[in-house]
Every structure is written in structure tokens, then in C-alpha cells.
C-alpha positions in Angstrom: 13.2 -9.8 -19.4 15.0 -10.2 -16.1 14.5 -8.4 -12.8 17.6 -6.2 -13.3 15.9 -4.8 -16.5 12.7 -3.9 -14.7 12.1 -0.2 -13.8 11.5 0.8 -10.2 8.4 2.9 -9.4 8.3 4.7 -6.0 4.8 6.0 -5.3 4.4 9.1 -3.3 1.0 10.0 -2.0 -0.9 11.2 1.0 -3.1 9.2 3.3 -6.6 8.6 1.9 -5.4 9.8 -1.6 -6.3 6.6 -3.5 -2.9 4.9 -3.3 -4.6 1.6 -2.5 -6.7 2.0 -5.6 -3.6 2.9 -7.7 -1.7 -0.1 -6.5 -4.6 -2.5 -7.3 -5.0 -0.9 -10.7 -1.3 -1.1 -11.5 -1.1 -4.7 -10.3 -4.1 -5.7 -12.4 -2.1 -4.8 -15.5 0.3 -7.6 -14.7 3.1 -5.3 -15.8 3.8 -4.1 -12.3 5.1 -6.2 -9.4 4.5 -5.2 -5.7 6.3 -6.4 -2.7 5.1 -8.9 -0.1 2.9 -6.4 1.7 0.7 -3.6 0.4 2.8 -0.7 1.8 6.4 -1.5 2.6 7.2 1.9 4.2 10.9 1.1 3.6 12.2 4.5 2.8 10.1 6.3 5.5 11.5 3.8 8.1 15.0 4.4 6.7 14.9 8.2 6.6 12.3 9.2 9.3 13.6 8.2 12.7 10.1 8.3 14.2 8.8 5.7 11.7 11.7 3.4 12.3 11.4 3.6 16.1 7.6 3.0 15.9 8.2 0.0 13.6 10.9 -1.4 16.0 8.7 -1.0 19.0 5.8 -2.8 17.3 8.1 -5.5 16.3 9.4 -6.0 19.8 5.8 -6.0 21.1 4.8 -8.7 18.7 7.8 -10.9 19.5 7.3 -10.6 23.3 3.6 -11.3 23.1 3.8 -14.4 20.8 3.5 -17.0 23.6 3.5 -20.6 22.4 4.1 -21.4 18.8 1.0 -23.2 17.6 -1.5 -23.3 14.8 -3.6 -20.7 16.7 -1.1 -17.9 16.1 0.2 -18.7 12.6 -0.9 -15.2 11.4 1.0 -13.6 14.2 4.1 -15.7 13.4 3.8 -14.7 9.7 3.6 -11.0 10.7 6.8 -11.3 12.8 8.6 -13.2 10.0 7.6 -10.5 7.5 8.7 -7.7 9.9 12.0 -9.4 10.5 12.6 -9.6 6.7 11.7 -5.9 6.4 14.0 -5.0 9.3 16.9 -6.9 7.6 16.1 -5.2 4.3 16.8 -1.8 6.0 20.5 -2.7 6.2 21.1 -3.4 2.5 19.4 -2.1 -0.6 19.9 -5.5 -2.3 17.9 -7.1 0.5 15.2 -4.6 -0.2 15.2 -5.5 -3.9 15.1 -9.2 -2.9 11.6 -8.5 -1.4 10.6 -8.0 -5.1 13.1 -10.3 -6.8 11.7 -13.4 -5.1 8.2 -12.8 -6.6 9.4 -11.6 -10.1 7.8 -13.3 -13.1 8.8 -11.0 -15.9 7.0 -7.8 -15.1 8.3 -4.6 -16.7 8.1 -2.6 -13.4 8.3 -3.2 -9.7 6.7 -0.7 -7.4 6.6 0.4 -3.8 3.7 2.8 -3.1 3.6 4.0 0.5 1.8 7.2 1.6 4.4 7.8 4.3 7.0 8.6 1.5 5.3 12.0 1.1 6.8 13.0 4.5 10.4 12.3 3.5 
């Protein structure tokens, strides 16, 4: 099976409605692939202006507060890198799929479960 044959699952939910449990359960079956972060919020950032602006402001804040690049702030640098990848993925659906494609190992499904999708 290749990535193009895998089915896409978009999980809609509400905050505190067990979406974390659901994602852990689905991932434990090893038939479902999730993206690089627990909740991508891709579509809510794309279709809800407030979410996009909030994401962009947080990204700018992280970048301006990074200081020196050293081993002490590796986690912060990783967060900025992941945010930059997610920001780039908002411009092209194939780049969004690449967030999953790079981790693909034959799963039947790939999924994005983000409670914020319920607001779209």
C-alpha cells in the first residue's frame, strides 16, 4: 500500500471531548498515522481568521524571543521549525499531506483530529 491509497480521516470534536483518547486509541491500532504534532489545527487556521492570526502572532513571538542558538533552547528551536513547516503547509495542500507522507509506513489511514475543527 502507498500513501496515495491511504484514506484521510478528519476528526471533529469539542474541547475536553476525548479527542486525545481517540487519537491515542486509533494510533495504537497501527492502521492510523497522525501528523508530527498531536493537533495540527490546519483547517481551523486556514478557514478561521482568528486562529490564523493567533498562530502567526505566537510564531513571531517565538522567533523574536529565541536569543542565542544553543543546546539550552533546542526545544524552542524545534517548536519554531515545526511552526514554520505548518505555516508553509497552509499555502499548499500537498505540503499539508507531506506532514503525513514523510512518516508513512504503510498505514491504511492518516488522520488529523483537532477540536478546533468543530468551529469551522
